[in-house]
N, C-alpha and C positions, 0 to 999 in steps of 0.2 A: 706150363703157365700160359703160353700163347694159345694153346688149344682151348683152355678154359675161358679165356677172354673172348675168343671167337664164338664159342658155344653160348656164352652169356649174351653176347651181342645179337646172335640169331634169335635167342629166346625173347629178348626185348622187342625185336622187329615184328614178331607175330603175336604179341600180347600174351594171352594166357595159354596159347597153344604150346604143346611140348614138342621139343625138337630132339631127335636122335642125331647128334652131330656126326657120328661115325658113319651112319648109313644114309643120311640125308632125308629121312622121313620126318614130316611134321604131323603130329597127332592132333586132329581137330575134335574128335569125340573119343573119349575113353570111359566106357561104362556110362554112368549118368552125368559125366562132366563134359563141358564143351559148348553149351548153348551160346556162351558169350563170343565164340569164334565166328558166328554167323549173323547176318542180317536177316530179318524175317520179311517175307512177302506173303500176303494173304492173311486169313483169319484162323489159321490152325492153332490148336491148343497145345503147342509144343511144350514138353515138360520133362524133367528128370524123374524117372520112376522105375523101380525094380532093376536097377543096374543098367539102364539104357535111356536114350532120348526117345520119347514116344510122341506120336501124333495120331489122334483118332476122331477128332471132331472139327467141324468147320466146313466151309464150302470148298476149301482147298488152298494149298499154298506151299511155300518152300522155305528151307533154310539155305541162304545164299552165302557163299564164301566172301570174305572181305577182300580177297586178293584175286588178281587175274592169273590165269595159267595158260601157257602156250603148249609146251611139250612136257608131259607129266605122266606119272603113274598114280592111280588111286587104289587103295585097298579098303574095302568096306565089309563089315559084318552086319547083317540085318535079319529081322524076323518079320515075316509077312503072314497074314491070315488068308483064307481061301479067296476072299473078295477084295483083297488089298489092291489099290491102284496107286503105284508109286514108281519111283525111278530116280536115276541120277542124270541130271541135265548138265552137259559139259560145253565149254566154250560158248557160253551164253552171250548173245549179241545185244539183248535189251532186257535188263533186269525188271522192267516194268511190264513186260509181255513175254514171259517165259513159256516156251512151247517147242514142239518138234520143228516148227517152221524157222526158228531162230536159234537153234542149238541142237546138239546131238543128245537124244534121250535114250539112255540105256534103261530098258523097261523092266519093271517088276509088276506084272499084271497077268496072272495065270488065266483069267477069264475074259481077256480082251476080245471084243467082238471081231476084230481083224486078227486072227490068231497068228498070222505070219510075222507080226511084230509084237508078240507076247513076251513073256519073261526071257531075258538074256539076249534079245534082239535090240537093234537100234532103230527106233521108229522112223519109217520112210527111207532108211538107208541100208539096213542089213536085216534080212529075214532069217527066221528060225524055221525048222521043219514043222510041217502041219500034217497030222494033228500034233500039237505041241508035245515035246518030250522033256522040256526044261520046266520044272515046277518048283515054286518057292514056298508053297503054302504050309503053314503050321510047323515051321522048323527054322532054325538058324541057318543062314546061308552066307556065302562069301562071293564078292565080286573082286576081281583083279583086272583093272582097266588100264591100258596103255594108249596114250595118244602122242605120237611123234611125227611131226609134219602131217602128211595126209594119211598116215597109217593108223588105223584104229583097231585095237584088239581087245576083246572081252573074254575073260575066263570066269565061268560060273561054277562054283563048287569044284574047282580043279579041272573043268572041261572047257576047252576053247570053243566058243560059240560064234564068234565074229572075228574076222580078220579081213579088213577092207581098206581100200585106198579112196579117200575123198577129201577134197580141199576146200569145201564150202565155208567152214568156220575155222578160223586160224587161232583164235585165243579168246579168253573171257573167263569169268568166274564159273564155278560149278555149283549145283544146288541139289538138295535132297528134297523129295516131294512127298506130300500126302495129298492124294486126290480123292475126289468123290465121284459118284456116278449119277449125278442129277438127283432124282428123287430117292434113289437107293443109297444109303450111307456106305462109304468105303470102309473096309476093314483097317485095323490099326497097322501102322508101320513102326518098327522099333529099330533104332540104330545103336549098336553098342561099341563099335570101333570104326572110325573113319580116319584114314591117313592119306597124305599126299606127298609126293616127291617130285620136284622139278627135274627135268632131264636136260 
């Protein structure tokens, strides 16, 4: 009975997010459900469609978590097109000016002009091999991301791509991005599972 009361209290604390009380994971996106767990920044047409949360139009923007996180794990399943510009921005310092200068950006961008920070790297902090060997285009992919103190680890489709020490950003919300390329539209990004666990 006590466990049920604790689980119910945790569920109320995160609104409509679902909580796995045994494992500590909070599910923010599950299929096409979960938009209410985020604040929107920018003009992206985020919507529930085809069993996922989708963004594919607008100048660019983010789904920003309503809670701050310090030490955490993120699990995310996403689908990107060939020209998708997206990513997960972590420990954001300013939700009104989200970018690589004020957060850690785990990138989803196969065609990035600076390929050393393309898909599965952390922009300006952790490079990936060039020419790029990590590709997200036209399939479902997974990120498993761990941030504990200054240690940042990224696992992309089961392969560790980043393991660094950096203490620039200590805590903050995280955000899911749809980005554009100026005059060229960016490809769609689809999120079908996003979970977070505080450590």
